[in-house]
C-alpha positions as CSV (number, residue, x, y, z in Angstrom):
1,X,90.2,120.6,89.9
2,X,93.6,122.0,90.6
3,X,95.7,123.2,93.5
4,X,97.5,126.2,92.1
5,X,100.9,124.6,92.7
6,X,102.7,124.8,89.3
7,X,104.3,121.6,88.2
8,X,106.3,122.8,85.2
9,X,107.0,125.7,82.8
10,X,105.9,124.9,79.3
11,X,106.9,126.7,76.1
12,X,104.4,127.8,73.5
13,X,105.7,126.2,70.3
14,X,102.9,127.0,67.8
15,X,99.7,128.9,67.6
16,X,97.2,128.2,64.8
17,X,94.0,130.2,64.5
18,X,90.9,128.4,63.2
19,X,87.9,130.6,63.1
20,X,87.7,132.1,66.5
21,X,89.6,129.3,68.2
22,X,93.4,129.1,68.9
23,X,95.1,125.7,68.8
24,X,98.2,126.0,71.0
25,X,101.0,123.5,70.9
26,X,103.0,123.3,74.1
27,X,106.4,121.7,74.9
28,X,106.4,120.2,78.3
29,X,108.6,117.9,80.3
30,X,105.5,115.8,81.3
31,X,104.0,115.4,77.8
32,X,105.0,111.7,77.8
33,X,102.7,111.2,80.8
34,X,99.6,112.9,79.2
35,X,96.7,111.2,77.5
36,X,94.2,112.6,74.9
37,X,91.2,114.2,76.8
38,X,93.3,114.9,79.9
39,X,92.9,118.3,81.6
40,X,95.8,120.6,82.1
41,X,95.8,124.1,83.6
42,X,97.7,126.6,81.3
43,X,98.3,129.9,83.2
44,X,95.4,128.8,85.3
45,X,93.0,127.9,82.4
46,X,91.8,124.3,82.2
47,X,92.1,123.0,78.7
48,X,91.7,119.5,77.2
49,X,94.7,117.8,75.5
50,X,93.6,117.0,71.9
51,X,96.9,115.9,70.3
52,X,100.2,114.5,71.5
53,X,103.4,114.2,69.5
54,X,106.9,113.6,70.9
55,X,107.4,116.1,73.7
56,X,104.6,118.5,72.6
57,X,100.9,118.5,73.0
58,X,98.0,120.6,71.6
59,X,95.0,122.2,73.3
60,X,92.3,124.4,71.9
61,X,91.2,127.7,73.4
62,X,87.7,128.9,72.3
63,X,86.5,132.6,72.1
64,X,85.2,132.6,75.7
65,X,88.7,131.6,76.9
66,X,90.4,134.1,74.7
67,X,88.0,136.9,75.9
68,X,88.7,136.2,79.6
69,X,92.4,135.3,79.6
70,X,95.8,136.5,78.5
71,X,95.9,133.8,75.8
72,X,95.3,136.4,73.1
73,X,98.7,137.9,73.8
74,X,100.7,134.7,73.5
75,X,103.6,134.5,71.2
76,X,105.7,131.5,70.1
77,X,108.4,131.1,72.8
78,X,106.4,132.4,75.7
79,X,106.6,130.5,79.0
80,X,103.4,129.2,80.4
81,X,102.6,127.8,83.9
82,X,101.4,124.2,83.8
83,X,99.6,122.0,86.3
84,X,97.9,118.7,85.7
85,X,94.5,118.0,87.4
86,X,94.6,117.1,91.0
87,X,94.6,113.4,92.0
88,X,91.8,112.5,94.4
89,X,93.3,111.8,97.8
90,X,96.4,113.9,97.2
91,X,97.5,116.8,99.4
92,X,95.9,120.1,98.6
93,X,99.0,122.2,99.0
94,X,97.6,125.4,97.5
95,X,93.8,126.1,97.5
96,X,90.8,124.9,95.5
97,X,91.4,126.0,91.9
98,X,88.8,125.3,89.3
99,X,90.8,126.3,86.2
100,X,88.1,128.8,85.3
101,X,89.8,132.2,84.9
102,X,87.5,135.1,85.9
103,X,89.3,137.9,84.2
104,X,92.7,139.5,83.5
105,X,94.6,142.0,85.5
106,X,97.6,144.2,84.7
107,X,100.8,144.2,86.7
108,X,101.4,147.7,88.0
109,X,104.6,147.2,90.0
110,X,107.4,144.7,90.7
111,X,109.5,145.4,93.8
112,X,112.4,143.3,94.8
113,X,112.7,143.0,98.6
114,X,116.1,141.5,99.4
115,X,115.4,138.0,98.2
116,X,111.6,138.1,97.7
117,X,109.4,140.1,95.4
118,X,106.2,142.1,95.8
119,X,103.9,142.2,92.7
120,X,101.0,144.6,92.5
121,X,98.0,144.2,90.1
122,X,94.9,146.2,89.1
123,X,91.7,144.6,87.7
124,X,88.3,145.8,86.5
125,X,86.2,145.8,89.7
126,X,82.9,146.3,87.7
127,X,82.8,142.5,87.2
128,X,82.1,142.2,91.0
129,X,85.2,140.1,91.8
130,X,86.9,140.8,95.0
131,X,90.0,139.9,97.0
132,X,90.3,140.0,100.8
133,X,93.4,140.5,102.9
134,X,95.2,137.1,103.5
135,X,92.7,135.4,101.2
136,X,93.6,133.2,98.2
137,X,93.9,134.2,94.6
138,X,95.2,132.4,91.6
139,X,97.6,134.3,89.2
140,X,98.5,132.5,86.0
141,X,97.5,129.3,87.8
142,X,99.7,130.0,90.9
143,X,98.0,129.8,94.3
144,X,99.0,132.9,96.3
145,X,98.0,134.9,99.4
146,X,96.6,138.4,98.9
147,X,98.2,141.4,100.6
148,X,97.3,145.1,100.3
149,X,93.7,144.3,99.2
150,X,91.8,147.2,97.8
151,X,88.6,147.6,95.6
152,X,90.3,147.0,92.3
153,X,93.9,146.2,93.2
154,X,96.0,143.9,95.4
155,X,99.6,142.6,95.8
156,X,101.2,139.3,96.4
157,X,104.6,138.4,97.9
158,X,106.7,135.8,95.9
159,X,109.4,133.6,97.4
160,X,112.6,132.8,95.3
161,X,111.3,129.3,94.4
162,X,108.1,130.7,92.9
163,X,110.0,133.4,91.1
164,X,112.3,130.9,89.5
165,X,109.9,128.0,88.7
166,X,106.9,129.9,87.4
167,X,106.6,132.6,84.8
168,X,106.5,135.3,87.4
169,X,110.2,136.1,86.6
170,X,108.9,137.4,83.1
171,X,106.4,139.8,84.6
172,X,107.0,143.5,84.4
173,X,104.9,146.7,84.6
174,X,102.1,146.3,82.0
175,X,102.1,142.4,81.9
176,X,98.6,141.1,81.5
177,X,97.9,138.1,83.8
178,X,95.0,135.7,84.4
179,X,93.0,135.8,87.7
180,X,90.9,133.2,89.3
181,X,89.3,134.5,92.4
182,X,88.7,132.2,95.4
183,X,85.7,130.0,94.7
184,X,84.4,130.2,98.2
185,X,84.7,134.0,98.2
186,X,82.7,134.1,94.9
187,X,79.9,132.0,96.4
188,X,79.7,134.2,99.5
189,X,79.7,137.4,97.4
190,X,76.9,136.0,95.2
191,X,74.8,135.1,98.2
192,X,75.3,138.6,99.7
193,X,74.2,140.1,96.4
194,X,70.8,138.4,96.8
């Protein structure tokens, strides 16, 4: 489980395709603290550390992950939001994040507002995921509050700290991002379907 509070920006150093899997090597400032089999969220996707060497570690993304996330667009040198798994008993500064990306969305607008930024996104609503006004959503692993919630779109407001210390500063119109919708909202929506 994660909180959606990004610890570090990693750099994609290598991508090796093996069958339908991608082995991603990431450079991170907390690599020395990792262990094999440890879970790390990468742009909100929980992946297992399978190899560690110097200041780089490797994870494997399978077809299911590639189909539902923006990993298929990664290039060497891309910045990736990183968060290690939550420690039991620690503060939950963001919201409950599982590290299970539901789908991708496309950035439709970036608007600077005198020191903050408004980002707007559209997603495929046929997958029955929803946002609610002032509810939580995870974008590339970052816990945020929804504004301007509509059937297939929403916006978020970003403070300067988030802009600088996550990969939000790389987003532009057309950028594909990972979405994890609020887990409590998903359960409520599923119950209402029945």
